[in-house]
C-alpha positions as a Markdown table, in Angstrom:
| # | Residue | x | y | z |
|---|---|---|---|---|
| 1 | Met | -77.7 | 45.6 | 234.4 |
| 2 | Ala | -78.4 | 48.3 | 237.0 |
| 3 | Lys | -79.6 | 51.7 | 235.9 |
| 4 | Asn | -76.5 | 53.6 | 237.3 |
| 5 | Gln | -73.9 | 51.5 | 235.4 |
| 6 | Lys | -72.4 | 52.9 | 232.2 |
| 7 | Lys | -71.9 | 50.6 | 229.3 |
| 8 | Gly | -68.2 | 50.3 | 228.3 |
| 9 | Gly | -65.4 | 51.8 | 230.4 |
| 10 | Arg | -61.9 | 51.1 | 231.3 |
| 11 | Val | -60.3 | 48.2 | 229.4 |
| 12 | Thr | -56.8 | 48.3 | 230.8 |
| 13 | Pro | -56.1 | 47.8 | 234.5 |
| 14 | Lys | -55.9 | 50.8 | 236.7 |
| 15 | Gly | -52.4 | 52.3 | 237.0 |
| 16 | Gly | -51.3 | 52.4 | 233.4 |
| 17 | His | -51.4 | 50.5 | 230.1 |
| 18 | Ile | -50.5 | 46.9 | 229.5 |
| 19 | Asn | -46.9 | 46.6 | 228.3 |
| 20 | Pro | -47.0 | 44.9 | 224.8 |
| 21 | Ala | -43.8 | 43.0 | 225.6 |
| 22 | Asn | -45.4 | 41.4 | 228.7 |
| 23 | Val | -48.5 | 40.2 | 226.7 |
| 24 | His | -46.6 | 37.4 | 225.0 |
| 25 | Gly | -45.2 | 36.0 | 228.3 |
| 26 | Thr | -41.8 | 37.8 | 228.5 |
| 27 | Asn | -40.2 | 38.5 | 231.8 |
| 28 | Pro | -41.8 | 41.7 | 233.3 |
| 29 | Glu | -38.6 | 42.7 | 235.1 |
| 30 | Ser | -36.7 | 43.0 | 231.9 |
| 31 | Val | -39.1 | 45.6 | 230.5 |
| 32 | Ser | -38.9 | 49.2 | 231.7 |
| 33 | Ser | -41.9 | 50.3 | 233.8 |
| 34 | Ser | -42.2 | 53.6 | 231.9 |
| 35 | Ser | -42.9 | 53.6 | 228.2 |
| 36 | Arg | -42.4 | 57.3 | 227.7 |
| 37 | Tyr | -40.0 | 58.4 | 225.0 |
| 38 | Thr | -36.7 | 59.7 | 226.3 |
| 39 | Pro | -34.6 | 61.3 | 223.5 |
| 40 | Pro | -31.0 | 60.2 | 223.3 |
| 41 | Ile | -28.3 | 62.3 | 224.8 |
| 42 | Pro | -26.3 | 63.9 | 222.0 |
| 43 | Glu | -22.7 | 62.9 | 222.0 |
| 44 | Phe | -21.6 | 66.3 | 220.8 |
| 45 | Lys | -23.2 | 69.7 | 220.3 |
| 46 | Lys | -22.8 | 71.4 | 217.0 |
| 47 | Ser | -20.7 | 74.5 | 217.3 |
| 48 | Ser | -19.0 | 76.7 | 214.7 |
| 49 | Pro | -15.5 | 77.9 | 215.0 |
| 50 | Pro | -15.2 | 81.5 | 216.3 |
| 51 | Trp | -14.0 | 82.8 | 213.0 |
| 52 | Val | -17.3 | 82.1 | 211.3 |
| 53 | Leu | -19.1 | 84.8 | 213.2 |
| 54 | Trp | -16.4 | 87.3 | 212.3 |
| 55 | Val | -16.5 | 86.3 | 208.6 |
| 56 | Met | -20.3 | 86.7 | 208.6 |
| 57 | Phe | -20.2 | 90.2 | 210.1 |
| 58 | Ala | -17.3 | 91.2 | 207.8 |
| 59 | Leu | -19.1 | 90.1 | 204.6 |
| 60 | Leu | -22.3 | 91.8 | 205.7 |
| 61 | Gly | -20.5 | 95.0 | 206.6 |
| 62 | Val | -18.3 | 95.1 | 203.4 |
| 63 | Gly | -21.3 | 94.5 | 201.2 |
| 64 | Phe | -23.3 | 97.2 | 202.9 |
| 65 | Leu | -20.5 | 99.7 | 202.7 |
| 66 | Ile | -19.8 | 99.0 | 199.0 |
| 67 | Ile | -23.4 | 99.5 | 198.0 |
| 68 | Leu | -23.7 | 102.6 | 200.2 |
| 69 | Phe | -20.5 | 104.2 | 198.8 |
| 70 | Tyr | -21.7 | 103.3 | 195.3 |
| 71 | Tyr | -24.9 | 105.3 | 195.7 |
| 72 | Leu | -23.1 | 108.1 | 197.4 |
| 73 | Gly | -20.6 | 108.3 | 194.6 |
| 74 | Phe | -17.5 | 107.6 | 196.7 |
| 75 | Val | -16.2 | 104.6 | 194.6 |
| 76 | Pro | -13.0 | 105.0 | 192.6 |
| 77 | Gly | -13.2 | 104.7 | 188.8 |
| 78 | Gly | -16.7 | 106.0 | 188.4 |
| 79 | Arg | -20.0 | 104.2 | 188.8 |
| 80 | Ser | -19.8 | 100.7 | 187.5 |
| 81 | Asn | -22.3 | 97.9 | 188.0 |
| 82 | Trp | -19.4 | 95.7 | 189.2 |
| 83 | Tyr | -19.5 | 97.5 | 192.5 |
| 84 | Leu | -23.2 | 96.6 | 192.9 |
| 85 | Ala | -22.5 | 93.0 | 192.0 |
| 86 | Val | -19.6 | 92.7 | 194.4 |
| 87 | Gly | -21.6 | 94.3 | 197.2 |
| 88 | Leu | -24.6 | 92.1 | 196.5 |
| 89 | Val | -22.4 | 88.9 | 196.4 |
| 90 | Ser | -20.8 | 90.0 | 199.7 |
| 91 | Leu | -24.2 | 90.5 | 201.4 |
| 92 | Leu | -25.5 | 87.2 | 200.1 |
| 93 | Gly | -22.3 | 85.5 | 201.3 |
| 94 | Gly | -22.8 | 87.0 | 204.8 |
| 95 | Leu | -26.4 | 85.8 | 204.8 |
| 96 | Tyr | -25.4 | 82.3 | 203.7 |
| 97 | Thr | -22.7 | 82.3 | 206.5 |
| 98 | Ala | -25.4 | 83.4 | 209.0 |
| 99 | Thr | -27.5 | 80.4 | 208.1 |
| 100 | Lys | -24.6 | 78.0 | 208.7 |
| 101 | Tyr | -23.6 | 79.4 | 212.1 |
| 102 | His | -24.3 | 77.3 | 215.2 |
């Protein structure tokens, strides 16, 4: 062995890897030349109906206004914890709707 030569080196032929399907004697024309992964083309794209966006903003806005009016004292019938509960449920409903919007 000469002094310049490295031990080891390329195992596969130059120009790419050996196709595993071709190793066992299958027809090389039937196998694609590229083995890169190509993701499938989606048949449909998820999209929400237009009313979902409006429901989301309505729930967030109503919840915010109910809680704001409660703390400012503008709610009818005096301060009741039910106003806070309704406002919080409305806000959480808006956040839940926002997570489902596509």
